[in-house]
N, C-alpha and C positions, 0 to 999 in steps of 0.2 A: 504494500500500500504506500503510495507516494505521500510524503510528509512535506507540507509547504509551511514555512515559517517566515514571518516578516519581522525584522529587527527595526524598531521604531524609536525615534527621538523627536522632541519638539523644543523650540525656543519660544519664549513668551514675553509679554510686556511687563510682567511682574510675577509675584508668587501666588496670588489668591484669585482663582476664577470667581469666587463669591463676591469679590470686590470689583468685578467687571473687567479683570485682566483677560487678555486674549492671546491666542496663538499667532505667532508671526512667521514661523518656519516649521515645516514638517519634512523629516528625512526618513526614508525607509529603504532597507536592503533586503532582498529576497534570498532565502535559502531553500533549496529543494533537496530532500534526502541528505541534509547536512552538507550541501555543496553550495558555494556562491554561484549564482546563475548569471550575475552581471546586471540583472534587472533592478532598477532603482526608481523610487518616486521621490521627487524633491521639488518643493514649492516654497517661495516666500509669499507672505500674505499681508495685505494691508489690514491692520487691526482696527482701523477707524477710531483710534484713540491714541493718546501719547504713551510712549514707552518710558518707564521709570529709569532714572539715571543709573541706579544700581544695576538694573538689568542690562543696560547698554554696556556697562563695564564688564559684564560677564560674557556677552556674546558679540558685542561690537556692532550690532545692527541698529541703524538710526531711523528716526521717523522720516527723514528726507529720502533715504534709500527705499523705503516701503511705499512712498507716496503714489507711485504709478503701478504698484503690484495689485493683483486681483484680490477681492475680498473672499472670505471663507466660503460664502455661498457659491462662488464661481469655481471653486476647486474641489468641493466636497464630493461631487459625482465621480471625478477621476480618482480621488483618494479612496473612496469606498470600492470602486471597481478593482483597484490594486490590492486592497487588503481583505476583501470579503472572503470569508471561509478559511482564512489562514489562522495560524497560531501566532499571536503577537508576542515578541520578546521585548520587554521594556525594563530599563533599570530605574528602580523606584516608580513602579507602575502607577500607584495612586495619584502621583502628581500629573503625569501626562494624560491618564485616563480621565482624571477630573476635568482637565481643560477640554479634552475632546468631547466629553459628555455635555459640558457647558455650551460648547459650540453647536452641538446637535440640538440642545434644548432651545437655543435662540432661533433655530430654523423651524421648530415645531415638533410636537410629540410623535408625529408619524416617522421621524428619523430615528427614533429609538435611542439606544445607548450603545457604547462601544461593544459591550459583550453580547449585544444582539447580532452583531456582524462577525465577531471574531472571538476566539478564546484568548486569554491573557496570561502570560507567565512573567512573574516579577523576578528578574535576574538578581536583583539586590537581595531578596529573600533567600534565593538559592545560594548566593555567595556567603551570606551570613551563616547559613547552615553548614557550609563546607569549611568556612574559615572563621569560626566563632572567636570573638574578642579581638579581631584584627580589623584594620581599615579596609573597607570594601567599596570605596569610590571607584569610578571608572579608571582614573589615573592609577590608583593603587593596584587594581587588578591587572592593568596593562603591565605594570612593573613586575608583578608577581608571575605573570605568564609570559614575560619577555616579548611583549607586543609593542612595536615601535609607535609611540604616540608623540614623537618629537615635534610634529606639525600642529599640535593642539595648543597653540598659544591662547586662543579664545574658544569658547564653546561654539559648536555649530551642529545643527541637527543631523545633516548627512554624514559629516566626519565622525560624529559621536556614534551614529548608528553603525557605521563601518567598523569602528574600533570595538563596539560592543558585540558585533557579530563574531569577530575573531576571538574575543574574550569568552563568549558563550560557548563556542565550539571547543576551545581549549579546556574550559571549566567542566564541560560535560563529556569529555572523553576524546577530544580531538576531532579533526575534520576527516571525512571519509576519503577524500582525495586531496593531495597537496596543492594542485593547481586548479585553475578554472577549466571547465569543459571547453574543448576546442570548438570554436564556432559559436560560443555562447553569445547571445545578442547583447547589444549595447543597452545601457539603462535608459529609462524613459526620459531622463534629463540629458541624454546624449553622452553620458559618461562611458568611457571604454570599459569593456568587460574585464580588462586586465587591471583596472584601477584598484589600488589597495593590495595587490598581490605582493608588492615589494615590502610590505610591512612585516611579512612573516620571515623570521630569520631561519637559518639552516637548522634542521633537527639533529641534535647530537646523537651519535651512535656509540654506545658503550659496550665493548666486547669483553667476554670473560677471559681472564688470564689463565696461565697453565695450571696454577694451583686450584683455581675455581673449577676448571674443567675436570681435573683429577678428583676433586671432592664430589662433583656431580656424578661422575662415573661410579665412584665407590657407593654413593647413595643408591643409585639405580641397581647396582649389583646386590645390595642388601635387600632392596624391595623384592627383587627376583627370587632371592634365596628364601625370604620369609613367605612368599606367596606359594612357592613350589610350582608355579605355572609360568615362570619367566616374567619378563617386563617388556611391554610394548615399545618403550623408548630405547631399548638396547638393540644394537644392530643385529645381534644373533638371536634375538628373542623369537 
């Protein structure tokens, strides 16, 4: 069965949707069967309100830059077409889902809520379960899993979604294939399917030394002797 996951991040005008703050950027990266497909969804959105100064310091997106961008109503159809039926992977999901739900609510009850369209997995909850008592921010996880985030001077929805996709694959057992599929399509924002591949460093290979090989062979011989039926891992079993 094919598994389709969408790693999602947003940037906003402030911290509280209940205070009328809005989404100004959505970035999504598609994974199918734990492989990067190269498909992406990326939009800047005119929030129809001022951005808080503190938020600008985090993401660097200005009111002037967003002045000619589409409003949420004009992008929501394409967004839902991209994510519908997928499993969303979001770091600190209540924050982003809260903003998405608020945007749907402004459009009308017929739009439902995020989880009417997708399932949601919070990668921050997963990270806290795997690394209790440690820092589990995206930057901390990139460092822990040796994922290059040197280009992350400011937050950005698409960049953060790409980094989180690599973190999530590493955190949940690694990627099924190290490279992108040959011929994978370009993303919806025109990005190359190869974008982001350079972030992954070489995977170290640690081989057993002679002493470890000898100890392994002795252990297999002991298993064979104890069972009386040989050992499948011995060449002469």
